[in-house]
C-alpha positions as CSV (number, residue, x, y, z in Angstrom):
1,M,22.3,-8.5,20.8
2,K,22.2,-9.5,17.3
3,E,21.0,-7.0,14.4
4,I,17.9,-6.3,14.6
5,K,16.6,-5.7,10.6
6,F,13.4,-3.6,9.7
7,N,12.1,-6.3,7.7
8,I,12.3,-10.0,7.4
9,P,9.8,-11.0,4.7
10,L,7.7,-14.4,5.4
11,K,9.8,-17.4,4.7
12,D,8.3,-20.3,6.2
13,Q,9.1,-23.4,4.5
14,K,5.8,-24.4,3.9
15,Y,5.4,-21.7,1.8
16,F,8.1,-22.8,-0.2
17,R,7.0,-26.4,-0.4
18,N,4.7,-25.4,-2.7
19,L,6.5,-23.5,-4.3
20,I,9.3,-26.5,-4.8
21,K,6.0,-29.0,-5.5
22,F,4.8,-26.2,-8.3
23,V,7.9,-26.7,-10.0
24,K,8.5,-30.2,-10.3
25,S,4.9,-30.5,-11.3
26,K,6.9,-28.9,-15.2
27,K,4.0,-27.1,-15.6
28,S,4.1,-22.8,-17.2
29,L,6.3,-20.9,-15.0
30,H,4.4,-18.2,-17.0
31,G,0.3,-18.8,-15.8
32,P,-2.4,-18.1,-14.9
33,G,-2.6,-21.4,-13.7
34,E,-3.7,-23.2,-10.7
35,N,-1.8,-21.0,-8.2
36,I,-3.0,-17.8,-9.4
37,H,-6.7,-19.3,-9.9
38,K,-6.9,-20.2,-6.2
39,T,-5.0,-17.3,-4.9
40,K,-8.3,-15.5,-6.7
41,K,-10.5,-17.5,-5.4
42,K,-9.4,-17.5,-2.2
43,L,-9.8,-13.6,-1.8
44,N,-12.7,-13.3,-3.2
45,D,-14.0,-15.6,-0.5
46,I,-11.9,-13.9,2.7
47,F,-12.5,-9.9,1.5
48,G,-15.0,-10.1,-1.3
49,F,-13.1,-9.5,-4.2
50,K,-15.4,-10.6,-7.1
51,Y,-13.2,-9.2,-10.1
52,V,-9.4,-9.5,-9.3
53,H,-6.1,-9.3,-11.6
54,L,-2.8,-10.5,-9.2
55,T,-0.3,-8.5,-10.8
56,N,3.5,-8.2,-10.5
57,S,3.4,-5.5,-8.9
58,C,1.2,-2.5,-6.9
59,T,2.9,-0.1,-9.3
60,S,1.7,-2.2,-12.2
61,A,-1.6,-2.5,-10.9
62,L,-1.9,1.7,-9.9
63,E,-0.6,2.1,-13.8
64,M,-3.4,-0.5,-15.0
65,S,-5.6,2.2,-12.8
66,A,-4.6,4.8,-14.7
67,L,-4.8,3.9,-18.2
68,L,-8.2,2.6,-17.2
69,L,-9.7,6.0,-16.5
70,N,-9.3,7.5,-20.2
71,L,-9.5,10.7,-19.1
72,K,-8.0,13.5,-21.4
73,H,-4.6,15.0,-21.5
74,N,-3.9,17.7,-18.0
75,S,-6.8,16.4,-16.1
76,E,-6.2,16.7,-12.6
77,I,-5.3,13.6,-9.9
78,V,-5.6,14.4,-6.2
79,V,-2.9,12.9,-4.5
80,P,-1.4,13.1,-1.2
81,S,2.2,14.5,-1.3
82,Y,3.2,12.1,1.4
83,A,2.9,9.4,-1.0
84,F,5.3,6.6,-2.5
85,M,6.6,7.6,-5.9
86,T,4.6,5.1,-8.7
87,T,1.3,6.6,-6.5
88,A,1.7,9.7,-8.5
89,S,3.9,8.7,-11.4
90,S,1.5,6.0,-12.6
91,F,-1.2,8.6,-13.4
92,V,2.1,11.1,-14.8
93,R,2.6,8.9,-17.1
94,A,-0.7,8.3,-18.7
95,G,-0.5,12.2,-19.5
96,Y,-2.7,13.6,-16.0
97,K,-1.9,16.3,-13.9
98,I,-1.0,15.8,-10.1
99,R,-2.3,18.1,-7.3
100,Y,-0.8,17.6,-4.1
101,C,-2.6,17.1,-1.4
102,D,-1.3,17.9,2.5
103,I,-1.6,15.6,5.5
104,E,-2.5,15.6,9.3
105,K,-0.4,15.2,12.0
106,R,-1.6,12.5,14.0
107,T,-2.7,10.2,10.7
108,L,-0.6,10.6,7.8
109,M,-2.9,11.1,5.8
110,P,-5.6,13.9,4.3
111,S,-8.5,15.0,6.3
112,F,-11.6,15.0,4.3
113,N,-11.5,18.8,4.3
114,Q,-7.9,19.3,3.0
115,I,-9.0,16.9,0.1
116,K,-12.0,18.8,-0.9
117,K,-10.2,22.5,-0.6
118,C,-7.8,20.0,-3.8
119,V,-11.2,19.7,-5.7
120,T,-11.5,21.8,-8.8
121,R,-13.6,22.0,-11.9
122,K,-10.5,20.1,-13.5
123,T,-10.8,16.5,-11.1
124,R,-10.9,13.6,-12.7
125,A,-9.7,11.4,-9.4
126,I,-8.8,11.1,-5.9
127,V,-6.1,9.1,-5.0
128,I,-6.3,7.8,-1.0
129,V,-4.0,6.2,0.1
130,H,-4.4,3.7,2.9
131,Y,-1.1,5.0,4.9
132,Q,0.3,1.6,7.2
133,G,-2.3,0.4,6.6
134,F,-5.4,2.3,8.1
135,S,-8.1,4.2,6.5
136,V,-8.7,7.6,7.0
137,N,-11.7,7.9,9.2
138,Y,-14.0,9.4,6.7
139,L,-14.1,6.8,3.5
140,D,-17.4,5.9,3.4
141,K,-18.2,9.9,3.8
142,L,-15.2,10.3,0.5
143,Q,-16.7,7.7,-1.7
144,K,-20.3,9.3,-1.3
145,F,-18.5,12.7,-2.1
146,C,-16.9,10.8,-5.6
147,K,-19.7,9.8,-6.8
148,K,-21.8,12.8,-6.2
149,K,-18.6,15.1,-7.8
150,R,-18.4,12.4,-10.7
151,I,-14.6,12.0,-9.2
152,F,-13.1,8.5,-9.5
153,L,-11.6,7.0,-6.4
154,I,-8.5,5.2,-6.6
155,E,-7.2,3.0,-3.6
156,D,-4.0,2.6,-2.7
157,A,-3.9,-0.2,-0.6
158,A,-0.8,-1.5,-0.6
159,Q,-0.2,-1.8,2.8
160,A,-3.8,-2.4,3.6
161,L,-4.3,-6.1,2.8
162,G,-6.7,-7.2,5.7
163,S,-7.7,-3.9,7.2
164,Y,-11.5,-2.9,7.1
165,F,-13.1,0.6,7.6
166,K,-16.2,-0.2,9.4
167,K,-17.1,-3.4,8.4
168,K,-16.1,-3.4,4.5
169,P,-12.5,-4.7,3.5
170,L,-10.6,-1.7,2.7
171,G,-9.7,-2.0,-1.6
172,T,-13.9,-1.9,-2.3
173,F,-14.6,1.2,-1.9
174,G,-12.6,2.9,-4.4
175,D,-13.6,2.3,-8.2
176,F,-10.5,0.5,-8.2
177,G,-7.9,-0.7,-5.4
178,C,-4.9,-1.4,-5.3
179,F,-2.6,-3.8,-3.2
180,S,0.9,-4.7,-2.7
181,F,2.8,-8.4,-2.8
182,H,6.1,-7.0,-2.1
183,H,8.3,-8.8,0.1
184,T,8.2,-6.3,3.2
185,K,4.5,-6.7,3.2
186,N,2.2,-8.8,5.8
187,L,1.7,-11.4,2.5
188,H,4.3,-11.3,-0.3
189,S,5.2,-13.5,-3.5
190,G,9.0,-12.1,-3.5
191,I,7.1,-9.2,-5.8
192,G,4.0,-8.8,-6.8
193,G,0.1,-6.6,-6.5
194,L,-3.3,-6.6,-7.3
195,I,-6.0,-4.7,-8.9
196,V,-9.8,-4.7,-7.2
197,I,-12.0,-3.9,-10.1
198,N,-15.3,-2.7,-8.0
199,N,-16.3,-0.8,-11.0
200,K,-18.4,-2.8,-12.9
201,N,-18.3,-0.5,-15.8
202,Y,-14.6,-1.3,-16.3
203,R,-14.0,-4.9,-15.8
204,K,-14.5,-6.2,-19.5
205,K,-11.8,-3.2,-19.9
206,S,-9.5,-4.5,-17.2
207,D,-9.1,-7.7,-19.5
208,F,-7.8,-5.9,-22.3
209,V,-5.5,-3.4,-20.4
210,F,-4.7,-6.3,-18.5
211,E,-3.5,-8.3,-21.8
212,K,-1.5,-6.2,-22.7
213,G,-4.0,-4.1,-24.6
214,T,-5.5,-6.8,-26.7
215,D,-8.7,-8.9,-26.6
216,R,-7.1,-11.4,-25.8
217,S,-9.5,-12.9,-22.9
218,L,-12.2,-13.2,-25.3
219,V,-10.0,-16.0,-27.3
220,I,-9.5,-17.6,-24.2
221,N,-13.3,-17.3,-23.7
222,D,-14.3,-18.8,-26.7
223,K,-15.7,-15.6,-28.0
224,Q,-13.7,-14.9,-30.8
225,K,-11.2,-16.9,-33.1
226,Y,-8.1,-14.5,-33.0
227,Y,-7.2,-11.2,-30.9
228,S,-5.6,-7.7,-31.7
229,W,-4.5,-5.0,-30.1
230,V,-7.7,-2.7,-29.1
231,N,-6.5,-0.8,-26.4
232,L,-3.5,0.8,-24.2
233,G,-2.3,-1.7,-22.1
234,S,0.9,-3.8,-21.0
235,S,2.4,-7.0,-19.5
236,F,1.1,-6.4,-15.7
237,L,0.5,-10.6,-15.1
238,L,2.2,-11.7,-11.6
239,S,3.6,-15.2,-12.4
240,E,2.1,-18.8,-11.9
241,L,5.9,-18.8,-10.2
242,H,5.4,-16.0,-7.7
243,A,1.9,-17.1,-7.0
244,S,2.5,-20.6,-5.9
245,F,4.8,-19.6,-3.0
246,L,1.7,-16.5,-2.0
247,L,-1.0,-18.9,-2.1
248,P,-0.3,-20.7,1.0
249,Q,0.2,-17.4,3.0
250,I,-3.2,-16.4,2.6
251,N,-4.3,-19.5,4.3
252,D,-2.2,-18.5,7.4
253,L,-3.1,-14.6,7.0
254,K,-5.3,-14.5,10.8
255,E,-2.2,-16.0,12.2
256,I,0.5,-14.0,10.7
257,I,-2.1,-10.6,11.7
258,K,-2.2,-12.0,14.8
259,L,1.4,-12.4,15.4
260,R,1.5,-8.7,14.1
261,S,-0.7,-7.7,16.6
262,K,1.0,-9.1,19.6
263,I,4.3,-7.3,18.3
264,Y,2.2,-4.0,17.6
265,N,0.5,-4.0,21.3
266,R,3.9,-4.9,23.0
267,Y,5.3,-1.4,21.4
268,I,2.0,0.7,22.6
269,S,2.1,-0.8,26.0
270,N,5.9,-0.1,26.5
271,F,5.7,3.4,24.7
272,N,2.2,4.3,26.8
273,K,4.3,4.0,29.8
274,W,6.3,7.2,29.1
275,L,8.0,9.5,26.5
276,D,4.3,11.2,26.1
277,D,6.5,14.3,25.1
278,E,9.1,13.1,22.5
279,F,7.0,12.0,20.0
280,I,3.5,10.6,18.4
281,I,2.2,7.2,18.0
282,C,0.0,7.2,14.6
283,N,-2.3,5.2,16.5
284,E,-6.2,6.4,16.0
285,Y,-7.8,3.8,14.6
286,I,-10.9,1.8,15.7
287,Y,-11.5,-0.7,13.0
288,K,-10.0,-4.2,12.1
289,Y,-6.4,-3.3,11.1
290,N,-3.9,-5.8,10.0
291,Y,-0.8,-4.7,11.7
292,H,1.2,-3.4,9.2
293,S,3.6,-1.1,10.3
294,F,4.6,0.9,13.9
295,V,5.2,4.7,13.1
296,I,6.3,7.1,15.4
297,V,6.5,11.6,14.4
298,L,9.1,12.4,16.5
299,K,8.5,15.9,17.9
300,K,11.9,17.9,17.6
301,N,14.3,17.8,13.9
302,I,16.6,15.2,15.7
303,R,15.9,11.8,13.3
304,E,19.5,11.4,12.3
305,K,20.7,11.3,15.7
306,F,17.9,9.3,16.6
307,L,17.9,6.6,13.7
308,N,22.1,6.8,14.5
309,F,21.9,6.1,17.8
310,L,19.6,2.7,17.1
311,K,22.0,1.9,14.6
312,T,24.7,2.0,17.2
313,K,22.7,-0.9,19.3
314,K,22.2,-2.7,16.5
315,I,18.7,-1.3,15.5
316,I,17.4,-0.4,12.1
317,A,14.5,1.6,11.7
318,F,13.3,3.1,8.5
319,I,13.0,6.5,7.5
320,G,10.5,6.3,4.8
321,Y,10.7,8.5,1.6
322,K,10.9,12.0,0.7
323,S,7.4,13.7,0.2
324,L,6.8,13.7,-3.3
325,H,6.2,17.9,-3.6
326,T,10.2,18.4,-2.4
327,S,11.4,15.5,-5.2
328,Q,13.3,16.6,-7.9
329,M,10.6,15.3,-10.3
330,G,7.2,16.4,-7.9
331,K,8.5,19.7,-7.7
332,K,6.9,20.2,-11.4
333,F,3.8,19.7,-10.5
334,L,3.6,21.9,-7.3
335,Q,0.5,24.4,-7.3
336,K,1.8,27.8,-7.6
337,K,2.1,29.7,-3.8
338,Q,1.2,26.2,-2.9
339,K,1.6,25.3,0.5
340,L,1.9,21.7,2.2
341,K,2.7,22.9,6.1
342,I,1.8,20.2,8.0
343,T,3.4,17.1,5.5
344,D,6.8,19.8,5.4
345,M,6.9,20.3,8.9
346,V,6.5,16.3,9.9
347,E,8.3,14.2,6.9
348,N,11.7,14.6,8.4
349,K,10.8,13.2,11.6
350,I,8.8,10.8,10.4
351,V,10.3,6.7,11.7
352,R,9.0,3.6,11.0
353,L,10.0,1.1,13.9
354,P,11.1,-2.5,13.2
355,L,8.0,-4.5,12.5
356,H,7.5,-8.1,10.8
357,N,6.7,-11.9,12.2
358,N,10.2,-12.8,12.6
359,L,10.2,-9.8,15.6
360,S,10.1,-11.4,19.0
361,L,8.6,-9.9,22.1
362,K,11.9,-9.7,23.7
363,E,13.6,-7.6,21.3
364,V,10.6,-5.3,20.6
365,D,11.4,-4.6,24.7
366,Y,15.0,-4.2,23.3
367,I,14.3,-1.4,21.4
368,S,11.8,0.3,23.2
369,Q,14.7,0.6,25.9
370,N,17.1,2.0,23.5
371,I,14.3,4.3,22.8
372,K,13.7,5.4,26.0
373,R,17.4,5.9,26.9
374,F,18.1,7.8,24.2
375,F,15.2,10.3,24.7
376,L,16.2,10.5,28.3
377,S,20.1,10.7,28.3
378,K,19.4,13.8,25.7
379,I,21.8,12.6,23.3
């Protein structure tokens, strides 16, 4: 058996054909051009994303969100501690304080009560992370809560393009929705991202932030002759070159998700037959799902042994990342006497298994059989 990689990015020839066609056209690699405009239109047609900016990463989308808020210095932003680093650092860079929230063991996302306990009179925004591409089961309730409290809601939907809560796509509930087109995601442009501006009051300002803090968008739309610096911003644009590789993938989105669903459900089928006491499968979702990842939480502190065993079988699994509040930088924002019991309990037991469009069902069975062998042999 050859090595089974954790991830192999999409790289079908038809996606390269559009990129090559674009390069041969000798049009500007910078953009925005035809590929960016068509990508934005398709995203609107499929998901109803009416006002978007294609960014060079999801981090950039989150940083745009932070700049758009324009809150007072030291305003508090509630963020789950089990999240990617830039989910927090994007707001720290803008001068805000982070307040960490604990998570649930079954979903690896906060409960509604856990979030409410973190909200104080200083809270100005809540970042909800759609971990694995799943949504929390109270997203509509959280949206209403934020509106009532006049708190901004930001969706870190880096992994969630194509997933829904009830009948609405993720990324359409918050004031801003942030997505990733990094090469580890279902669709990718090598590196890239997207911000959806759902709060209409921030559409014009988002143009300024996106255009390096200038009002250049007004010049482009023939509303004034010259542009100048009007706001804090940065260079967030996804290049036309990257968009040319991304665009044709969007046409295949249904097929991409369908294939991933077969892989995901094969894991479920294999694991449902045994090992009930060895690990938790983080899968309690009843809505339309994009099958981004397959995550298990071990019930014992044996992750290093488990990963090393898989490696001897040429299976590369992934551990994710350390929680923010235990990291060197993140410790600075932990509240005195604050305990994140579940995060502390599970963070060293989380494992992501291989799941990508080049993974065969035969390989899924091989992975499953070796996981079974590990636990039955009591290694």
